[in-house]
N, C-alpha and C positions, 0 to 999 in steps of 0.2 A: 443396317444404319437405321435407326428409329428415327421417323420425320413428325416431327412435333409442331404444335400450332400453339400459341398463348393467347387467351381471350380475356383480357383486365383492361379496365378505363382508367385505371391512375398511370400516369407515365410511370412516375417513378418505382412503383410495384412491377410494371410491365418490364422495365429496363433491369432492374436489379435479378428478376427471374431468368430472363434471357443471358444476363452476365453468370449467373450462378450455373445455369446448365453448360454455357460455353467451357466455362473454366474447370468445372468440377466432375462433368457427365461424360464417358466415354460414348462412344458408338450411336451419338445423339446429333441429330441434325434440326435447328430451328429454322422452319423452313416459310413461315408468317407468323405477323403481330397482328391482333387486333384489338380495337378501345372502345366496340361495344356489341349489343346482341346482332346487329346488322350485318356489321363487317366481321364477325366472328361466322356466321352463317355463310357470309360469300367466301370467307378463304377456306373455310372447310370443305365445302363442296368444290373449289376448285383444286384446290392441293392434295384432298382424301389423306389425310393424317394418320398417324400410327396412333398420336396419342396428342390430346388436347388439354392444357391447364387452362381451368375454367372457374373465373371469379365468379361468387354464388351472387353476389348484391351487384348490378350494374344500373346505370341509370335507363330508366324506362322499361325496366324487368328484373329477372333472375336468371342465373345458368341455366336453370331448368326450361324456363322458357323457351330458351335459345334449342335446346334436347329436343323440346315438342314440337318445333318447328322444320325439323331436318326430317327427311324424308329416311336416310338410311343413317343406322345408328354403329357404323363398321369400324369403331376405331375406340381406343381407351379413354378413359377420362380421369383425371386426379382435380377434384376441386380445391379451390385455395380462399381463404377468406383471413379478415382481421380478427375475428372475435367467435366465442361458443355460438354460433348462428344456430336458430331451432331447427334446422334441417341437418344436421349432423348426425343426429340420430337416426333417421332416416336412410343417409347415405351409408354410416354404418350397418344398418339392417339387411342393405343389399350387396355389403361386403365390397365396396369401392372407397378408394384412398381419398383422402383429403389431407392437406398441409395448412398447418395456419400461420397467418404472418406475424413478426416477420420469419421466413423461411430458414428454416436449419438445415445446413448442407448435407447432413448425414441421413435425414429424414427423406429429403428431396432424392437421394442418391438409392435410398432403397425403395422407394416409391416407382422411379424408375425403372432399378432391378428387376421389382414385381411386374411390371407391364412387359419388359424383356422377355419373362420367361413364359408368360400365360400364352394361353392358346388362341388364336384370333376367332374361334367359333364361339367362346363365352364373352366376347366384349356386347355384343348386342344384345344377349339375354339379360346380362345383370344392369345395363342401363333401362331396359324396358320394366324389369321388375322395379327398379326406384320409380319410373314415373308413375308406373301403373298404382303404386304405393300410396303415393302421396294424392294421388288422383280416389282412394278409395276411404271413404268414410270409417267405415266399421274396421276396427283395426284387427280385429279377429280375422279379416278376409284377406287380411295382408300375406306375402311370401318374404319368407327369411331365407337368405342365401347362407350355406352353412361350410364351412371350408373343412374338407376330410382329406385323408392322406392319398385319394386318387383324383381329388380336383374340387369340385364344388357341387354340392344339392340343392335344389331349389324347393323348398318344403311351405306348404300354407302351414299359417299360425296354427289353424284349426286341428291338424293330422299330430301335433305334438300333445303326447299326454302329459309327461314330464322329463326334465333333463337331471340327470345326475351326477354328482362331481366325481370325477377320475384322475386324480392327480392333478396335472397342469393341464388337463384335456376334460371334456364332457361328454357324456351319454346321451343323446338325445334318444327318448323312448317314444316310438310311433306308432299310430294307429298299424292294424295288421301284422302287429308283433314284429315290427322292424324294430332296429337298431341302430345308429351312428354314431359313430366315434368321432368328436367334433375337436378339430386343435385349437380351442381357446377353452379360458378356465369360465369355471359355472360362473365366477361373479361379473364376468362380461355379460352374460343372457340374462342374469338377474335384473342388470340396468337396462337393455335393451326390450325385453320384454315385460316389465313392469307395466307399461301403460296398454298391453293385451291382455289383460286380466289373469296374470302370473303372477305367484306367490312363493316366496323363499319360505319354507316351512319347516327348514333342517339345515344344516351345515353341508349337508351332502343333496340334499333336493329343493328342485324349483318346479312347482307344479302348476297345471293348468287348472284353474278354479273351475272351468267349466266342464271338464273330464273327471270331478270327483263323483264317487259314485255314493261312498258313505263315509261316517266316521265313529269309528269304534272304542268306546271310552276304557275297555279293557286293557291289561296287561300296559298301564302308562299312557296309553290312547295311541290310535294309529291309524291312517287314512287309507281308505280303497279307493282303488281309480276305477274307471268304467271295463277296463280289460281285465280286474280283478287282481292287479297286483296292487302290493302292499308298500306305502310308503310312510318312513317314521317322521313324526312332528318332534319339535322340541318342546318343552315346557313352556319355554317365553313366549312360543307362538301360537300357542293354543288359542289364547282368547283372542287374537286379531285374526285368525284362521276363522274363526265360527263366526265373530262378526260378518268377515267377510261372505261366508255362506249366506248367511241371513242377507244381507244384501243382496245377493243374486237371486236368492230364492224370493224376495220380493216381501 
């Protein structure tokens, strides 16, 4: 049985989520409700849940403030929010689930099913990465959580050379000649890494601009990365790429 706590300041939203879980989710027990950050801290420490549904915006702070005040993060979190919050990109970057209000029953069931299947040891790590990423000012120093066939890999952004489309998957080419096959489309990472000095230079390639070694004009033009791997660049992306490289070079 999955033990669940709901931390939500709005009574209607709190009761609606409780009813949805009770009516549509099996093997789940709601053990406590909380209407504020302080109440949330108390019930989490008292009841030791497996899963916390955590509202992002609450009076007096955010769900992240609540997490930072807890000594142990030995539970899974699904964030809830009524709008496209600025922090959703950070949440996705750490591979943590969220639900947009009004909450869809099927999405709720999927989120709970994921928690039921996950290994307990991953819970702390993903939340720690989320909180650390939100505190790091230099985006290049952040860590991204990547879903692979074996589980999750926690990769510093600086270790990524480039990403390559592989059907509905993405190959992450890393330093030290390591490659990871990740179970999401390249478009997903184009959006997530856009603010981390990455650029989509071709329909098949998303590159770390900090890891470019040189640009060769011959043969229609191509990019050489610092590990000497060659990346194609589309004609319509050349001007933007060169402008970006001039910006980086000062």
